[in-house]
C-alpha positions in Angstrom: 116.7 68.9 -34.9 117.0 70.7 -31.8 117.7 74.4 -32.7 119.0 77.2 -30.6 117.7 80.7 -32.1 118.7 84.2 -31.1 116.5 86.9 -31.5 113.4 84.3 -31.4 110.9 87.0 -30.2 112.0 89.5 -33.1 110.0 90.3 -36.4 112.3 87.8 -38.3 113.0 85.3 -35.8 109.6 84.5 -34.8 108.8 83.6 -38.4 111.8 81.4 -38.4 110.7 79.6 -35.0 107.5 79.1 -36.0 108.3 77.7 -39.1 110.6 75.2 -37.9 108.4 74.1 -35.1 105.7 73.5 -37.8 108.6 71.6 -39.7 108.7 69.1 -36.6 111.7 70.6 -34.9 112.6 71.8 -31.4 113.3 75.3 -30.9 115.1 76.7 -28.2 115.3 80.4 -27.9 118.4 81.8 -26.4 117.2 84.5 -23.9 118.8 87.4 -22.1 116.1 87.8 -19.4 116.7 85.7 -16.2 112.9 85.9 -16.0 112.4 84.2 -19.0 114.3 81.3 -18.2 113.2 77.8 -18.4 113.3 74.3 -20.0 112.5 75.4 -23.3 115.2 78.4 -23.5 118.9 78.6 -23.3 120.2 81.8 -21.2 122.7 83.9 -22.7 124.6 87.3 -22.6 126.3 88.4 -25.3 127.6 91.8 -23.9 128.8 90.0 -20.9 130.1 87.1 -22.9 127.6 84.3 -21.0 126.8 81.5 -22.8 126.9 77.9 -21.0 128.4 75.1 -23.4 126.9 72.7 -20.8 123.3 74.3 -21.2 123.7 73.9 -25.0 124.8 70.4 -24.8 122.4 69.3 -22.2 119.4 70.6 -24.3 121.0 68.5 -27.0 121.7 71.4 -29.7 122.5 70.4 -33.1 122.4 73.9 -34.9 122.2 77.5 -34.1 120.5 80.3 -36.0 121.7 84.1 -35.0 119.3 86.9 -35.6 119.9 88.7 -32.6 120.7 92.3 -32.2 119.1 96.0 -31.2 116.3 96.9 -33.6 117.0 98.8 -36.6 113.7 100.3 -36.8 113.2 101.8 -32.8 114.8 105.5 -33.6 117.0 107.7 -35.3 120.0 106.1 -36.6 122.8 108.5 -34.6 126.3 107.8 -34.7 125.9 106.1 -31.0 123.0 104.1 -32.1 124.5 102.9 -35.1 127.8 101.8 -32.8 125.1 99.9 -30.8 123.6 98.2 -33.4 126.6 96.7 -34.5 127.8 95.8 -31.4 124.7 94.0 -30.5 125.3 91.9 -33.8 128.8 91.5 -33.4 129.0 90.2 -29.6 126.6 87.6 -30.4 128.2 86.5 -33.2 131.6 86.2 -31.8 130.3 84.2 -28.5 128.4 81.6 -30.2 131.9 79.9 -31.8 133.7 80.8 -28.6 131.2 79.1 -26.4 129.7 76.4 -28.7 132.6 74.5 -30.6 130.2 73.0 -32.9 129.7 76.3 -34.3 
């Protein structure tokens, strides 16, 4: 399968992506940095609501795994930080089904 993975460079996402690849699947990381864009990635910006359904379709994406979000391990959990952690997960979770109808 062709599987798009958000958070593929994170602690859990990197393990998931590696295991999927070892199992014979094609993993396409969702990336927010234009510098990391390439043939084996799909660009998105959840905060801005950017995810191109045509790019997902052209890549032949059949499934999505959403693991992206602000790190929970980096720093003190202030009210502001908790809001950012929650927001970073909600934005991506809402964006995927709006931009990719198979979700």
